[in-house]
C-alpha positions in Angstrom: -23.9 -9.0 8.6 -20.7 -7.3 9.8 -20.1 -6.6 13.5 -19.9 -3.1 14.5 -17.5 -2.5 17.2 -17.7 0.2 19.5 -15.3 3.2 18.7 -11.7 2.5 19.9 -12.3 -1.3 19.0 -13.3 -0.9 15.1 -10.0 -2.5 14.0 -9.6 -5.0 16.4 -7.4 -8.0 15.2 -6.7 -6.1 12.0 -3.4 -5.7 10.2 -2.8 -2.6 8.2 0.1 -1.4 6.2 0.0 2.4 5.3 2.3 4.3 2.8 3.1 8.0 3.2 2.7 7.1 6.7 5.2 9.7 8.1 3.2 12.8 7.6 0.0 14.3 6.8 -3.1 12.2 6.0 -0.8 8.8 6.3 0.3 10.1 9.9 -3.3 10.5 11.1 -4.6 7.4 9.7 -1.8 5.6 11.7 -2.5 7.0 14.6 -6.4 6.6 14.2 -6.1 2.9 13.3 -3.8 2.2 16.6 -6.7 3.7 18.7 -9.3 1.5 17.0 -7.1 -1.7 17.8 -5.1 -2.4 14.5 -1.5 -3.4 14.5 0.1 -1.0 11.8 3.1 -1.2 9.6 4.5 2.2 8.9 6.2 3.1 5.8 7.5 6.1 4.0 10.9 7.5 2.6 11.4 9.5 5.7 13.0 7.4 8.3 13.4 9.7 11.0 9.8 10.9 10.8 8.7 7.4 10.4 10.7 5.7 13.4 9.9 8.2 15.2 6.0 7.6 14.9 6.5 4.3 15.3 8.3 5.0 18.7 5.4 7.5 19.8 2.6 4.9 19.0 4.2 1.9 20.6 5.0 4.1 23.7 1.2 4.7 23.8 0.1 0.9 23.5 0.2 0.4 19.9 1.7 -2.5 17.9 3.9 -0.7 15.0 6.7 -0.8 13.1 8.5 1.5 10.4 10.1 0.4 7.0 11.4 2.2 4.1 9.3 2.1 1.3 9.8 3.9 -2.0 6.3 2.9 -3.9 7.9 3.0 -7.4 9.8 0.0 -6.5 8.0 -3.2 -6.8 11.0 -5.1 -4.9 10.4 -2.6 -1.7 6.5 -3.5 -1.9 7.4 -7.1 -1.7 9.7 -6.6 1.0 7.5 -4.5 3.4 4.7 -6.9 2.8 7.1 -9.7 3.8 8.0 -8.1 6.7 4.2 -7.5 7.7 3.4 -11.3 7.1 6.2 -12.8 8.8 5.6 -10.4 12.0 1.7 -10.8 12.1 0.8 -13.5 9.4 -1.3 -11.8 7.2 -2.2 -8.2 5.6 -5.9 -7.0 6.2 -5.9 -3.6 5.1 -3.6 -1.4 2.8 -4.0 2.4 2.5 -2.0 3.9 -0.5 -1.6 7.4 0.9 2.0 8.2 -0.4 1.9 11.1 -3.1 3.7 14.1 -4.6 1.9 17.4 -5.3 3.4 20.1 -7.5 2.2 22.7 -9.8 3.9 23.2 -13.2 2.3 25.0 -16.4 1.9 22.4 -19.3 4.5 24.1 -21.4 7.2 24.4 -18.5 7.1 20.9 -17.2 9.6 18.6 -18.7 9.0 14.9 -19.3 10.8 14.1 -16.1 8.2 16.2 -14.1 5.3 14.6 -15.4 6.6 10.9 -15.4 7.8 11.4 -11.4 4.2 12.8 -10.8 2.3 10.0 -12.6 5.0 7.2 -11.3 4.7 8.3 -7.5 1.0 8.8 -7.5 -0.4 6.1 -9.8 2.1 3.6 -10.4 2.8 3.6 -6.6 -0.9 2.9 -6.2 -1.0 0.2 -8.6 2.0 -1.7 -7.4 0.8 -1.7 -3.8 -2.8 -2.6 -4.8 -1.4 -5.6 -6.7 0.7 -6.7 -3.9 -1.9 -6.4 -1.5 -4.7 -8.1 -3.7 -2.3 -11.0 -4.3 -1.6 -11.6 -0.8 -5.2 -10.8 0.7 -6.9 -13.5 -1.7 -5.3 -16.1 -0.1 -6.0 -15.2 3.4 -9.8 -14.3 3.2 -9.8 -11.0 1.7 -9.2 -7.6 2.8 -9.6 -3.6 2.3 -7.5 -1.1 0.2 -7.9 2.5 0.4 -6.4 4.5 -2.2 -6.0 8.2 -1.7 -6.9 10.3 -4.7 -8.1 14.3 -4.7 -10.9 16.3 -5.7 -8.5 17.0 -8.8 -9.1 13.6 -9.6 -12.6 14.8 -10.6 -11.7 18.6 -11.9 -8.9 20.1 -13.6 -7.0 23.1 -12.6 -4.3 25.3 -14.5 -0.6 24.5 -13.8 -1.5 21.3 -12.5 -2.4 18.8 -15.4 0.3 16.0 -14.3 -1.3 16.0 -10.6 -4.8 15.9 -12.1 -3.9 13.3 -14.5 -2.6 11.0 -11.8 -5.5 11.6 -9.4 -7.9 11.1 -12.1 -6.1 7.8 -12.7 -6.2 6.6 -9.3 -10.0 7.3 -9.4 -10.6 4.9 -12.5 -7.8 2.3 -11.4 -9.6 2.0 -8.3 -13.0 1.1 -10.0 -11.8 -1.2 -12.4 -9.5 -3.2 -9.7 -12.5 -3.2 -7.5 -14.8 -4.7 -9.9 -12.1 -7.3 -10.9 -11.7 -8.6 -7.3 -15.3 -8.7 -6.8 -16.0 -10.7 -10.1 -13.1 -13.0 -9.5 -14.2 -14.0 -5.6 -10.9 -12.3 -4.0 -13.2 -10.9 -1.2 -11.1 -7.5 -1.5 -12.8 -4.3 -1.6 -11.1 -1.3 -3.0 -12.3 2.2 -2.7 -10.9 5.7 -3.4 -11.1 8.7 -1.1 -10.9 12.6 -2.6 -10.1 15.2 -0.2 -10.1 18.7 -0.8 -7.1 21.0 0.4 -6.0 19.6 3.8 -4.0 21.3 6.2 -0.7 18.7 5.6 2.8 19.6 4.9 2.1 18.8 1.2 -0.5 21.4 1.0 0.9 24.0 3.1 4.4 24.0 1.5 3.0 25.9 -1.2 3.1 29.0 1.0 6.7 28.6 1.9 8.0 31.0 -0.7 5.7 33.6 -0.4 6.0 36.8 1.4 4.4 37.0 4.8 2.1 40.0 3.7 0.8 37.8 0.7 0.8 34.7 2.8 -2.5 35.8 4.5 -4.3 36.7 1.2 -3.5 33.3 -0.6 -4.5 31.3 2.6 -7.8 33.0 2.7 -8.2 32.7 -1.0 -7.5 28.9 -0.7 -10.0 28.7 2.1 -12.7 30.4 0.7 -12.5 28.1 -2.3 -14.5 25.6 -0.1 -17.9 26.6 0.8 -17.3 25.6 4.3 -14.5 28.6 4.5 -11.6 26.4 5.8 -9.3 23.8 4.9 -9.5 20.1 6.2 -7.9 18.5 8.9 -6.2 15.3 8.6 -8.0 13.7 11.3 -11.2 14.1 9.2 -9.9 12.3 6.3 -8.6 9.7 8.4 -12.3 9.3 9.9 -13.5 8.2 6.4 -10.5 6.0 5.6 -11.4 4.2 8.9 -15.0 3.3 8.1 -13.7 2.2 4.4 -11.2 -0.1 6.0 -13.6 -1.6 8.4 -15.9 -4.1 8.5 -18.9 -1.6 8.5 -18.2 -0.9 4.8 -18.7 -4.5 3.8 -20.8 -3.8 1.1 -18.9 -1.1 -0.3 -16.6 -1.3 -3.1 -15.4 0.6 -6.3 -16.8 3.6 -4.7 -15.5 7.1 -4.6 -15.9 9.0 -1.4 -15.5 13.2 -1.2 -14.3 15.0 2.0 -13.9 18.6 0.6 -15.8 21.4 2.4 -18.1 21.3 -0.4 -15.5 21.9 -3.0 -17.2 20.0 -5.7 -20.5 21.1 -5.1 -20.3 24.4 -6.4 
């Protein structure tokens, strides 16, 4: 039976790698993981923010470092994994949080738009999972959490590429989890499906809207969630923490929704 540690030490001794760690859900997860005793490798394509976050967390008593990672580059995944294992010996937790979200109509998007969305959101998740599983199965196992979306369950106009990529993450997670369990790798893989969260990626949608229209659009988006608000990155980080911890030792291939009731309608 897994030992349940008190708040503040639930990841004691664990080594974590987070992609997309410089902002949004990735950043909130990094902060929470450090609070819970993990050593955390931060990766992103934003070195200014990533390095600033590492400095801030280390100053507060954490043990972190930042390394650039383009999630569609297999060599960079290998490089960041090597950096983790050289520094700390092994990898216990991977959070595939890097992603891109853009809207464009089916007949307006070109193939490059489609491919970039699929590549970052789905191919990047595959590459990270593959590298992590290969390492974890040699060191006793681990936990992988893939960040999908409510739009991996349901569709929406003008966002078909994003929905396809996030739906792919959902089913890739299940298939990979089953394979790892059946082959005895002791690697758990689960997906988290946020609703609309107050992250830079979501809030950028309002940047080009006139101030008079922004409030109306924000209200409309909030009201799409029965709880009447957008989620906070810290709320998603709490769910990720559970899945990453030993408390979720019997949880794999599962999908966890945190959406303020969005999908319940």
